[in-house]
C-alpha distance (Angstrom), angle and dihedral (degrees) to the residues before:
residue distance angle dihedral
M1 . . .
A2 3.75 . .
S3 3.73 118.2 .
K4 3.77 131.1 -122.8
T5 3.77 115.8 -145.8
G6 3.81 100.1 -166.5
S7 3.78 104.4 -163.3
T8 3.79 96.1 -156.0
P9 3.83 121.0 58.5
A10 3.80 113.0 -129.1
T11 3.78 126.8 -131.2
Y12 3.79 122.7 -131.3
S13 3.81 104.6 176.8
P14 3.82 114.1 149.2
S15 3.79 113.3 -92.3
P16 3.83 117.8 -100.3
A17 3.80 89.6 -108.5
T18 3.79 89.2 65.9
H19 3.79 94.3 66.4
K20 3.79 109.3 6.2
K21 3.80 92.3 109.2
K22 3.79 94.7 45.6
R23 3.77 119.3 112.0
I24 3.76 102.6 -160.0
P25 3.81 109.9 170.6
I26 3.77 117.3 -121.5
A27 3.78 115.6 -135.8
D28 3.78 95.6 -161.5
V29 3.80 120.4 18.3
D30 3.82 91.4 -160.1
W31 3.80 94.9 48.9
V32 3.81 111.9 120.8
R33 3.79 126.7 -168.8
P34 3.84 115.2 -112.3
D35 3.82 91.8 -109.7
S36 3.84 93.6 38.7
R37 3.81 94.7 -114.8
G38 3.78 122.9 144.8
F39 3.81 116.7 -101.3
Y40 3.82 91.0 -105.0
Q41 3.80 97.0 38.3
C42 3.81 120.3 107.7
R43 3.77 124.2 -149.4
P44 3.83 117.4 -98.3
A45 3.82 110.0 -89.7
Y46 3.80 121.9 -138.9
L47 3.82 113.8 -169.5
R48 3.78 131.4 -179.7
T49 3.81 132.8 171.7
G50 3.78 128.0 -152.1
A51 3.80 93.0 42.4
V52 3.84 94.7 143.6
S53 3.81 112.4 44.8
P54 3.87 99.4 -163.8
A55 3.81 91.7 55.2
A56 3.81 124.9 89.1
G57 3.79 86.4 -124.6
S58 3.77 136.7 -8.2
A59 3.78 144.4 172.1
Y60 3.78 140.4 -165.3
A61 3.79 122.6 -149.2
E62 3.77 130.0 -171.2
F63 3.80 118.5 -174.7
G64 3.78 106.5 173.8
N65 3.80 106.1 -59.0
T66 3.81 93.5 -15.8
K67 3.81 109.3 100.7
V68 3.81 123.1 -177.9
I69 3.79 135.6 172.7
V70 3.82 123.2 -166.2
S71 3.81 128.9 -167.6
V72 3.81 125.8 -166.2
F73 3.81 123.3 -158.4
G74 3.79 127.6 -173.8
P75 2.92 156.7 -32.3
R76 3.79 86.0 -126.5
E77 3.80 133.4 162.8
S78 3.77 114.3 -77.3
K79 3.79 125.5 -169.3
K80 3.80 90.5 -164.0
A81 3.80 92.1 54.8
M82 3.80 90.4 49.4
M83 3.78 91.4 51.7
Y84 3.80 97.1 51.2
S85 3.80 109.1 32.2
D86 3.75 148.6 -26.5
T87 3.79 91.5 -103.0
G88 3.75 125.6 93.1
R89 3.77 126.0 -95.9
L90 3.81 128.1 -129.9
N91 3.80 121.8 -149.1
C92 3.81 120.2 -170.1
D93 3.78 130.8 -170.3
V94 3.81 125.8 -179.1
S95 3.79 122.0 -172.6
Y96 3.79 140.0 163.1
T97 3.78 128.3 -132.8
T98 3.80 113.4 -118.1
F99 3.81 88.9 -111.2
A100 3.83 96.7 45.7
T101 3.81 94.1 100.9
P102 3.83 132.2 39.0
N103 3.81 88.6 -111.9
R104 3.80 104.5 57.7
G105 3.78 115.5 -119.0
Q106 3.82 95.4 7.0
G107 3.81 99.8 115.8
S108 3.80 121.7 141.7
D109 3.79 120.4 -75.7
K110 3.82 107.1 -66.3
K111 3.80 97.1 -153.3
E112 3.81 94.1 48.6
L113 3.81 94.0 47.3
S114 3.81 91.4 47.3
S115 3.80 90.1 52.8
M116 3.82 92.0 48.7
L117 3.81 91.4 49.4
H118 3.80 90.0 51.0
K119 3.81 92.7 50.9
A120 3.81 92.1 47.4
L121 3.82 94.8 51.0
E122 3.80 104.3 33.9
G123 3.80 95.8 74.8
A124 3.81 91.9 53.6
I125 3.81 97.3 51.0
I126 3.80 121.7 87.3
L127 3.81 94.0 -132.6
E128 3.80 92.1 -178.9
S129 3.81 88.8 67.7
F130 3.83 92.3 73.7
P131 3.86 106.8 33.5
K132 3.80 120.2 -168.8
T133 3.79 91.1 5.5
C134 3.78 134.0 93.0
V135 3.77 138.7 -137.3
D136 3.80 120.5 -144.4
V137 3.80 121.1 -149.1
F138 3.80 117.7 -166.8
A139 3.80 117.0 -172.1
L140 3.79 121.6 -172.0
V141 3.79 122.1 -169.9
L142 3.79 105.2 -146.6
E143 3.79 94.6 -179.2
S144 3.79 128.3 10.7
G145 3.78 111.1 -143.0
G146 3.80 100.7 151.3
S147 3.82 136.5 -70.7
D148 3.80 88.0 48.6
L149 3.81 97.9 160.7
P150 3.84 96.4 51.7
V151 3.81 89.7 50.1
V152 3.82 91.4 47.8
I153 3.82 91.8 50.3
S154 3.81 94.7 48.1
C155 3.80 92.1 45.3
A156 3.83 91.8 48.1
S157 3.80 90.8 52.3
L158 3.80 90.1 53.1
A159 3.82 90.7 48.6
L160 3.82 91.2 51.8
A161 3.79 90.4 52.3
D162 3.81 89.6 47.8
A163 3.83 88.4 53.6
G164 3.79 90.9 54.8
I165 3.81 94.4 -113.4
L166 3.80 109.3 157.8
L167 3.80 112.0 -112.8
Y168 3.78 133.6 -177.4
D169 3.80 85.7 -139.1
L170 3.78 140.9 -30.3
V171 3.80 115.0 -81.1
A172 3.81 120.0 -127.5
S173 3.79 125.2 -175.0
V174 3.81 132.9 -166.5
S175 3.81 133.4 170.6
V176 3.79 135.5 -152.9
S177 3.80 128.2 -158.7
C178 3.77 127.8 -154.3
V179 3.81 109.0 -137.0
G180 3.78 110.1 -179.0
K181 3.79 103.7 -51.2
N182 3.80 92.8 -25.1
L183 3.78 129.2 98.9
V184 3.80 112.3 -147.5
I185 3.79 121.5 -172.2
D186 3.80 123.9 -142.5
P187 3.84 94.0 9.4
V188 3.79 123.0 -152.6
S189 3.81 123.0 -132.7
E190 3.80 94.4 -90.7
E191 3.80 92.0 53.8
E192 3.80 91.8 47.0
S193 3.81 90.7 52.2
Y194 3.82 94.4 61.8
N195 3.81 103.3 26.2
D196 3.79 122.1 127.7
G197 3.79 93.2 -143.3
S198 3.77 142.5 -6.4
L199 3.79 135.5 -150.7
M200 3.80 128.4 -168.6
I201 3.79 126.5 -172.4
T202 3.78 125.5 -167.9
C203 3.76 116.1 -170.5
M204 3.80 147.7 158.9
P205 3.83 98.9 -115.6
S206 3.81 98.6 -161.5
R207 3.81 91.8 51.5
N208 3.82 96.6 38.4
Q209 3.80 89.6 -130.5
V210 3.80 126.0 139.8
T211 3.81 115.1 -139.9
Q212 3.79 96.7 -178.5
L213 3.81 139.1 12.4
I214 3.79 121.2 -174.1
V215 3.81 120.6 -176.4
D216 3.78 125.7 -178.2
G217 3.80 129.9 179.1
E218 3.80 130.8 12.9
W219 3.80 119.0 -41.6
S220 3.78 134.1 178.0
T221 3.80 116.5 -135.3
P222 3.84 95.4 -111.6
K223 3.80 92.8 47.2
I224 3.81 95.1 48.5
H225 3.81 88.6 49.5
D226 3.81 90.2 52.9
A227 3.81 91.3 47.3
M228 3.80 92.6 50.8
E229 3.80 92.0 50.2
L230 3.80 91.0 50.3
C231 3.82 91.6 50.1
L232 3.81 94.3 46.5
G233 3.80 91.8 48.5
A234 3.79 91.7 50.8
C235 3.84 92.0 44.6
S236 3.80 89.4 55.7
K237 3.81 91.2 52.6
L238 3.81 92.5 43.6
G239 3.81 89.9 51.5
E240 3.80 88.9 57.0
V241 3.81 90.6 51.8
M242 3.82 90.9 50.0
R243 3.80 93.5 49.1
S244 3.79 90.0 48.0
C245 3.81 89.4 54.2
L246 3.82 91.2 54.3
K247 3.80 93.2 45.0
D248 3.79 90.7 52.5
V249 3.81 90.0 54.4
V250 3.82 91.6 52.3
T251 3.80 90.3 48.4
D252 3.82 91.0 51.5
L253 3.83 91.1 49.9
K254 3.80 91.8 52.3
E255 3.78 90.8 50.9
């Protein structure tokens, strides 16, 4: 499918209404995020489809210093799918380039990330649309700059849509870290390294359905509620950016 370059990265921070009434205590008034963003400000998102021509569908995502490319192949015949059911099968693989992190070869656990990507995407795919066949999703983290998994998930969803795989809705993912008494959305690597807790939500924005929720660390009930609202608000905005990317591709094809 044709690609869309998109010269200007889009923003997808949650709208002010999402958190304007929140009273989240600030541990250090003078504390500034490493990239100087506000606590509730997401990194600019650059998205492009058609990044890998041999693939059935593909996408490239750049969120700050986090750069990811995802390729989708299939549907293809699958003996395993034929053995178990008449529905399709999804295979996911996440890997890091050797130069993705400052310490070469020290990317996150490949097997765990692949499993999380599978869980996040499976509920959004209409598996009955490709019975007894499978779809392979290969995600490669080119540069790890923080919030790697949410970027991988969002990029993979865009690549599936680019491949023509039937979806109930696009899947958007956003994470929040708890740093001291502060909640920071879309954390970078430095913030993730010293956070007290993290929360990631993956959802289908148009359907208001969560496909995955991952919580780590200790959270109070009010704070986890605030974090979830921030994530859901940002996911809704990110979903709009993703749909806009696909619409632009269709417009270019018609022209």
